[in-house]
C-alpha positions in Angstrom: 109.1 -72.6 -29.4 111.6 -69.8 -30.3 112.2 -67.4 -27.9 110.8 -64.3 -28.7 108.0 -66.0 -30.9 105.3 -63.4 -30.2 107.4 -60.8 -31.5 107.3 -60.2 -35.5 109.7 -57.9 -36.7 113.6 -57.9 -36.5 114.0 -54.5 -34.9 111.5 -55.6 -32.0 113.7 -59.0 -31.8 117.0 -57.0 -31.7 115.6 -54.5 -28.6 114.4 -57.6 -26.6 117.8 -59.5 -27.3 119.7 -56.1 -25.9 117.2 -56.4 -22.9 118.7 -59.9 -21.7 117.6 -63.3 -22.1 113.7 -64.3 -22.7 111.5 -65.2 -20.0 110.9 -68.6 -18.6 108.2 -70.4 -20.4 105.5 -71.5 -18.4 104.9 -75.0 -17.5 101.6 -74.9 -18.8 103.1 -73.9 -22.2 105.8 -76.7 -22.2 104.2 -79.2 -20.5 106.4 -78.8 -17.5 109.4 -79.8 -19.8 111.2 -77.0 -19.3 112.9 -78.2 -16.0 115.4 -76.1 -13.8 118.3 -77.9 -15.4 116.9 -77.1 -19.2 116.6 -73.5 -18.3 120.1 -73.4 -16.5 121.6 -74.5 -19.9 119.4 -72.1 -21.7 120.8 -69.0 -19.6 124.3 -70.3 -20.1 124.1 -70.2 -23.6 122.9 -66.2 -23.1 125.4 -64.9 -21.1 126.7 -61.8 -23.0 130.5 -62.6 -22.7 131.2 -65.5 -25.3 134.5 -66.5 -23.5 131.9 -67.2 -20.5 129.5 -69.4 -22.5 130.1 -73.4 -22.5 131.3 -74.9 -25.4 129.5 -77.0 -27.4 131.1 -80.3 -25.9 129.9 -78.9 -22.5 126.7 -78.2 -23.7 126.4 -81.8 -25.3 128.1 -83.1 -21.9 125.2 -81.2 -19.9 122.3 -82.6 -22.3 123.6 -86.3 -22.1 123.7 -85.6 -18.0 120.2 -84.1 -18.1 118.8 -87.1 -20.1 120.6 -89.5 -18.0 119.1 -88.4 -14.6 115.8 -88.1 -16.2 116.1 -91.9 -17.4 117.3 -92.7 -14.1 114.6 -91.3 -12.2 112.0 -92.5 -14.8 113.3 -96.4 -14.4 113.8 -96.1 -10.6 110.1 -94.9 -10.0 108.8 -97.5 -12.6 110.6 -100.2 -10.7 109.3 -99.3 -7.4 106.2 -99.4 -8.5 106.3 -102.5 -10.5 108.1 -104.5 -7.4 104.5 -104.1 -5.8 102.7 -105.6 -9.0 102.1 -109.0 -10.0 104.8 -110.9 -12.3 102.4 -110.3 -15.5 102.0 -106.6 -14.5 105.7 -106.8 -13.9 107.0 -108.0 -17.3 104.3 -105.8 -18.9 105.6 -102.7 -16.7 109.4 -103.7 -18.2 107.9 -103.3 -21.8 106.6 -100.0 -21.3 109.7 -98.8 -19.6 111.6 -100.2 -22.7 108.9 -98.4 -24.9 109.4 -94.8 -23.3 112.8 -95.0 -23.1 112.8 -95.8 -27.0 110.1 -93.4 -27.6 110.7 -90.5 -25.6 114.7 -90.5 -24.9 116.4 -92.2 -28.0 113.7 -91.0 -30.6 113.5 -87.9 -29.4 117.1 -87.0 -28.9 119.4 -89.0 -31.2 
């Protein structure tokens, strides 16, 4: 979703921009993917003073950190869950983790 997606003419978009950053999209609209770290990063990029905004290198580092934290939390959750399962379920669970990591994280971000 683009910021100001519901505004259709240039003049109105410029008026919105001068008022400040867009409102945070709802969890329903973003499927709860707009977490606090993602939203915080967006807000850093919208700081009016250019010299106060993060560099592209800082943004890349921030994205890497966010993705790694999400990935680590997912793997930790799945590992704890799978430890309570049978060996067959455990093996299948490992394949599921690998599939999710590839599908969501690597294909989505790289």
